[in-house]
C-alpha positions as CSV (number, residue, x, y, z in Angstrom):
1,M,-4.1,-5.2,-18.1
2,E,-5.9,-2.2,-19.5
3,I,-6.1,1.0,-17.3
4,V,-9.0,3.5,-17.7
5,K,-8.8,6.8,-15.9
6,K,-12.1,8.4,-17.0
7,L,-15.7,7.3,-16.7
8,I,-16.0,6.0,-20.2
9,S,-17.3,2.7,-21.5
10,K,-14.5,0.3,-22.4
11,S,-15.8,-3.2,-21.7
12,L,-18.2,-4.4,-24.4
13,K,-18.0,-7.9,-22.7
14,P,-19.8,-8.5,-19.4
15,T,-17.7,-8.0,-16.3
16,V,-17.2,-9.2,-12.8
17,V,-16.2,-6.1,-10.7
18,A,-14.5,-5.6,-7.4
19,L,-15.4,-2.3,-5.8
20,G,-13.4,-0.5,-3.1
21,N,-10.7,2.1,-2.2
22,F,-8.1,-0.7,-1.9
23,D,-5.9,1.7,0.0
24,G,-3.7,-0.9,1.4
25,L,-4.2,-3.8,-1.1
26,H,-3.8,-6.1,1.9
27,I,-4.8,-9.8,2.2
28,G,-8.4,-8.8,2.6
29,H,-8.4,-6.8,-0.6
30,Q,-6.4,-9.5,-2.3
31,T,-9.2,-12.0,-1.4
32,L,-11.7,-9.9,-3.4
33,I,-9.4,-9.6,-6.3
34,K,-8.7,-13.3,-6.4
35,Q,-12.4,-14.0,-6.4
36,I,-13.1,-11.8,-9.4
37,V,-10.2,-13.4,-11.3
38,D,-11.5,-16.9,-10.6
39,I,-15.1,-16.0,-11.5
40,A,-13.9,-14.3,-14.7
41,K,-12.1,-17.5,-15.8
42,K,-15.0,-19.8,-15.0
43,E,-17.8,-17.7,-16.4
44,K,-16.0,-15.9,-19.3
45,L,-16.3,-12.5,-17.8
46,V,-13.8,-9.6,-17.8
47,S,-12.1,-9.3,-14.3
48,T,-12.5,-5.7,-13.4
49,V,-11.5,-3.4,-10.5
50,F,-13.2,-0.1,-10.0
51,T,-11.4,2.1,-7.6
52,F,-10.2,5.7,-7.2
53,D,-6.9,7.5,-8.0
54,N,-7.4,9.5,-4.8
55,H,-8.8,8.5,-1.5
56,T,-12.5,9.3,-1.2
57,T,-11.9,11.3,2.0
58,S,-9.6,13.8,0.0
59,T,-12.8,15.3,-1.6
60,I,-14.9,15.4,1.6
61,K,-14.5,18.7,3.5
62,G,-13.4,18.4,7.1
63,R,-12.1,14.8,6.7
64,N,-8.5,13.9,7.1
65,T,-7.0,11.8,4.3
66,P,-5.2,8.8,5.8
67,K,-1.5,8.2,5.0
68,I,-1.0,5.8,2.1
69,L,0.3,2.3,2.5
70,I,1.3,1.8,-1.1
71,S,2.2,4.0,-4.0
72,K,-0.1,4.3,-7.0
73,N,2.5,2.6,-9.3
74,R,3.0,-0.3,-7.0
75,K,-0.7,-0.7,-6.5
76,I,-1.2,-0.9,-10.3
77,A,1.6,-3.5,-10.6
78,L,0.0,-5.6,-7.9
79,F,-3.4,-5.5,-9.6
80,K,-1.7,-6.7,-12.7
81,E,0.2,-9.5,-10.9
82,L,-3.1,-10.7,-9.4
83,G,-4.6,-11.1,-12.8
84,V,-6.9,-8.1,-13.2
85,E,-7.8,-7.5,-16.9
86,L,-9.4,-4.1,-16.7
87,L,-8.6,-1.4,-14.1
88,Y,-10.8,1.6,-13.6
89,M,-8.7,4.1,-11.5
90,V,-10.6,7.4,-11.7
91,Q,-10.6,10.6,-9.8
92,F,-13.1,10.8,-7.0
93,T,-14.6,14.1,-7.9
94,E,-17.4,16.3,-6.5
95,T,-19.6,15.0,-9.3
96,L,-19.0,11.4,-8.4
97,M,-19.4,12.2,-4.7
98,Q,-22.9,13.5,-5.4
99,F,-24.1,10.3,-7.1
100,T,-26.8,8.6,-5.2
101,P,-26.4,4.8,-4.7
102,L,-28.9,4.2,-7.5
103,E,-27.1,6.6,-9.8
104,F,-23.8,4.9,-9.2
105,V,-25.4,1.5,-10.0
106,E,-27.1,2.8,-13.2
107,K,-24.4,5.1,-14.5
108,V,-21.3,3.2,-13.6
109,L,-22.0,-0.5,-12.9
110,V,-24.7,-1.0,-15.6
111,D,-24.1,1.6,-18.3
112,I,-20.3,1.7,-18.3
113,L,-19.1,-1.7,-16.8
114,N,-21.8,-3.9,-18.2
115,V,-21.6,-5.8,-14.9
116,R,-22.8,-9.3,-14.2
117,K,-21.3,-9.9,-10.8
118,V,-20.0,-7.6,-8.1
119,V,-17.6,-8.5,-5.3
120,V,-17.3,-6.3,-2.2
121,G,-16.2,-6.4,1.4
122,F,-18.7,-6.9,4.2
123,N,-18.5,-3.2,5.2
124,F,-18.7,-1.7,1.7
125,R,-20.7,1.5,1.4
126,F,-21.2,3.8,-1.6
127,G,-23.1,6.7,-3.0
128,Y,-23.8,10.1,-1.6
129,L,-23.2,10.3,2.1
130,A,-22.3,6.5,1.9
131,K,-26.1,5.8,2.0
132,G,-25.7,2.6,0.0
133,D,-24.6,-0.6,1.7
134,V,-24.3,-4.3,0.7
135,Q,-27.9,-5.1,1.4
136,Y,-29.1,-2.3,-0.9
137,L,-26.6,-3.4,-3.6
138,K,-28.0,-6.9,-3.4
139,E,-31.6,-5.6,-3.7
140,I,-30.8,-3.4,-6.7
141,G,-28.8,-6.1,-8.3
142,T,-31.9,-8.2,-8.7
143,K,-33.5,-5.4,-10.7
144,Y,-30.5,-4.9,-13.0
145,N,-29.5,-8.6,-13.3
146,F,-26.3,-8.8,-11.5
147,D,-25.2,-10.9,-8.5
148,V,-23.5,-9.5,-5.4
149,I,-20.9,-11.5,-3.5
150,V,-19.9,-10.2,-0.1
151,V,-16.5,-11.2,1.3
152,P,-16.7,-11.7,5.1
153,P,-14.2,-10.1,7.5
154,I,-10.7,-11.5,7.1
155,T,-8.5,-12.2,10.2
156,K,-4.9,-13.1,10.6
157,D,-3.5,-14.2,14.0
158,N,-6.9,-13.3,15.5
159,I,-6.6,-9.7,14.2
160,L,-9.1,-8.2,11.9
161,V,-7.4,-7.2,8.7
162,S,-7.9,-3.5,7.8
163,S,-5.9,-0.6,6.5
164,T,-6.4,1.3,9.7
165,Q,-5.0,-1.6,11.7
166,I,-2.0,-2.0,9.4
167,R,-1.2,1.8,9.7
168,E,-1.2,1.5,13.5
169,L,1.1,-1.6,13.4
170,I,3.5,0.2,11.1
171,R,3.6,3.3,13.2
172,S,4.2,1.1,16.3
173,G,7.2,-0.6,14.6
174,K,5.4,-3.9,14.5
175,L,6.4,-4.6,10.9
176,N,6.5,-8.4,11.2
177,L,2.8,-8.4,12.0
178,A,1.9,-5.6,9.6
179,N,3.6,-7.6,6.8
180,K,1.4,-10.7,7.6
181,L,-1.7,-8.5,7.2
182,L,-0.4,-6.9,4.0
183,G,0.6,-10.2,2.4
184,R,3.9,-8.6,1.4
185,K,6.7,-6.7,3.0
186,Y,5.8,-3.0,3.7
187,S,8.1,-0.9,1.5
188,I,9.1,2.7,1.0
189,E,10.4,4.0,-2.3
190,G,12.6,7.0,-2.8
191,K,15.4,8.6,-4.7
192,V,18.9,8.4,-3.2
193,I,20.1,11.9,-2.3
194,K,23.3,13.2,-0.9
195,G,23.4,13.4,2.9
196,R,26.1,14.7,5.2
197,G,28.4,11.8,4.4
198,I,28.9,10.9,8.0
199,G,28.2,7.2,7.5
200,R,30.8,6.9,4.8
201,K,33.4,8.7,7.0
202,L,32.7,6.2,9.7
203,G,33.1,3.2,7.3
204,I,29.4,2.5,7.3
205,P,28.0,4.2,4.2
206,T,24.3,4.8,4.0
207,A,21.9,5.7,1.2
208,N,19.6,8.6,2.2
209,I,16.3,8.7,0.4
210,L,13.9,11.4,-0.5
211,F,10.5,9.9,0.4
212,D,6.8,10.7,-0.1
213,S,5.6,12.6,3.0
214,N,2.1,11.1,2.4
215,I,3.2,7.6,3.1
216,V,3.0,5.9,6.5
217,I,6.4,6.1,8.2
218,P,7.4,3.4,10.8
219,K,8.3,4.6,14.2
220,V,11.7,6.0,14.8
221,G,14.3,3.3,15.1
222,V,16.5,0.7,13.4
223,Y,15.1,-2.0,11.2
224,K,16.1,-5.1,9.4
225,T,15.3,-4.5,5.7
226,N,15.9,-5.5,2.1
227,T,16.9,-2.8,-0.4
228,I,16.0,-3.3,-4.0
229,I,18.2,-1.6,-6.6
230,D,17.6,-2.0,-10.3
231,G,15.5,-5.2,-9.6
232,N,18.3,-6.7,-7.4
233,K,17.6,-7.4,-3.7
234,F,20.2,-6.8,-1.0
235,S,20.2,-7.3,2.8
236,S,20.3,-4.0,4.6
237,I,19.8,-2.2,7.9
238,T,17.7,1.0,7.8
239,N,17.5,3.8,10.3
240,I,14.5,6.1,10.6
241,G,15.2,9.0,12.8
242,F,16.9,12.3,13.5
243,N,20.5,11.4,13.9
244,P,20.6,12.6,17.6
245,T,24.3,11.8,18.0
246,F,24.9,14.5,15.4
247,S,22.2,16.9,16.6
248,G,19.9,16.2,13.6
249,E,16.5,17.9,13.4
250,K,15.0,16.5,10.2
251,L,13.5,13.0,9.9
252,N,15.7,10.9,7.7
253,I,15.4,7.4,6.2
254,E,18.8,6.0,5.5
255,T,19.8,2.4,4.7
256,H,23.2,0.7,4.9
257,I,23.3,-2.0,2.2
258,L,25.4,-5.0,3.1
259,D,28.1,-6.1,0.7
260,Y,27.4,-3.2,-1.7
261,S,29.7,-0.4,-2.6
262,Q,28.5,1.1,-5.9
263,N,27.5,4.7,-6.3
264,I,23.6,4.9,-6.4
265,Y,23.1,8.7,-6.0
266,G,20.1,9.7,-8.1
267,K,18.7,6.1,-8.3
268,T,15.2,5.3,-7.1
269,I,15.4,2.4,-4.6
270,L,12.8,0.4,-2.7
271,I,13.3,-0.5,1.0
272,E,11.3,-3.5,2.3
273,F,10.9,-3.5,6.1
274,I,11.2,-6.9,7.8
275,D,11.4,-6.3,11.5
276,F,12.2,-3.8,14.2
277,I,15.7,-4.1,15.8
278,R,16.0,-1.3,18.3
279,E,15.1,2.2,19.3
280,E,17.2,5.1,18.0
281,K,19.9,6.2,20.5
282,K,22.0,9.2,21.2
283,F,25.7,8.2,21.7
284,D,28.1,10.5,23.5
285,D,31.0,8.8,21.8
286,I,31.0,8.2,18.0
287,S,33.0,5.1,18.3
288,K,30.2,3.6,20.4
289,L,27.7,4.4,17.6
290,V,30.0,2.5,15.2
291,E,30.1,-0.5,17.6
292,Q,26.3,-0.5,17.9
293,V,25.8,-0.4,14.2
294,K,28.2,-3.3,13.7
295,L,26.2,-5.2,16.4
296,D,23.0,-4.3,14.7
297,I,24.3,-5.9,11.5
298,K,25.2,-9.1,13.3
299,I,21.7,-9.2,14.8
300,L,20.2,-9.2,11.2
301,E,21.3,-12.8,10.7
302,N,19.3,-13.9,13.8
303,I,15.9,-12.3,12.7
304,N,13.8,-14.5,10.4
C-alpha cells in the first residue's frame, strides 16, 4: 500500500475512492473499504482511500475534537489489511476547509485521483460548511464521468453503527457490544512505565502504561483483556482507575498478565479490552484486595 500525505497526483491509473474521516474504522467503514477493494479487482481500478491525518473538527474554531478510537499507525495497518492500494492521508488545513464542494470534486477527485467511482456513507458531507451531500456528489459525478455508490446505514444488534455510538459504549464499559460494532477488540497502546511497585509486592505484578490522553478511555473498573507483547498475545486482567485503596489521585491503566514474569519496562504493549468485570473498589484491608484480584482472575475463564 502506498501512502501519500500531500495533495499531489500519484495515481496515473483510474481509481475507485472511499471518502470519509474513518475515525473509528468500524464495521460500517469497513463495508466501504471492502466495496472499493472488490470494485477495483473487478474493474481494474486502483483501490484508494482519501481521508485526513487529523479530524476535520480540529481545524474548525469552536468545535471540540472527539477522542480517537484508533491510533494513526493502527488505522494505516488496518487499511493495508483490508486491501487498500493507495492511501491519501493528508492534513485537513484551512485551505482544504475553504474548498467548495465543486472545488473538492475538481481539484481532488478529478485532477489528483483520476476517479471513476466514489463510495461514501449515507450521511457523507463535504466542502465548505459541509454544503456538499451525496445527492450533489451524484449530480456532479454525471458531469465528470464518475459513479457514486452510497452505503446505507449499517446496524448491529439493532444498533446504528457510528463512531459516536461506539465512544459512548466504551465510556460506559460496554466493551463487548463496542467490539461488535468495531469489528475488532478495542485496544489501547502504551509504553510500560515504572509504577509504585505495589502489585509486585502483593504477588500480583502489573504493567503500568503511559497512554495517549486523546484516546477514548473505558470507564473506571476492572476488565478482562488480552495483552500483546512483541506480537505475542497473553490473557490479562486490566484495571482502569485511581487505586483508591492506596489513596491514588492519578488515572492509571495497569494490566496483570497471566503466566508471564518477564521484565517489560520500556516496551510498548497493546491491551485489547474484551469485557467489563466489576467496578473499582476501595478496600480497607489490603489482603481483601488481593483476594478480590484472585477472584477476578478466576472470573476471566467464565467470560467468553
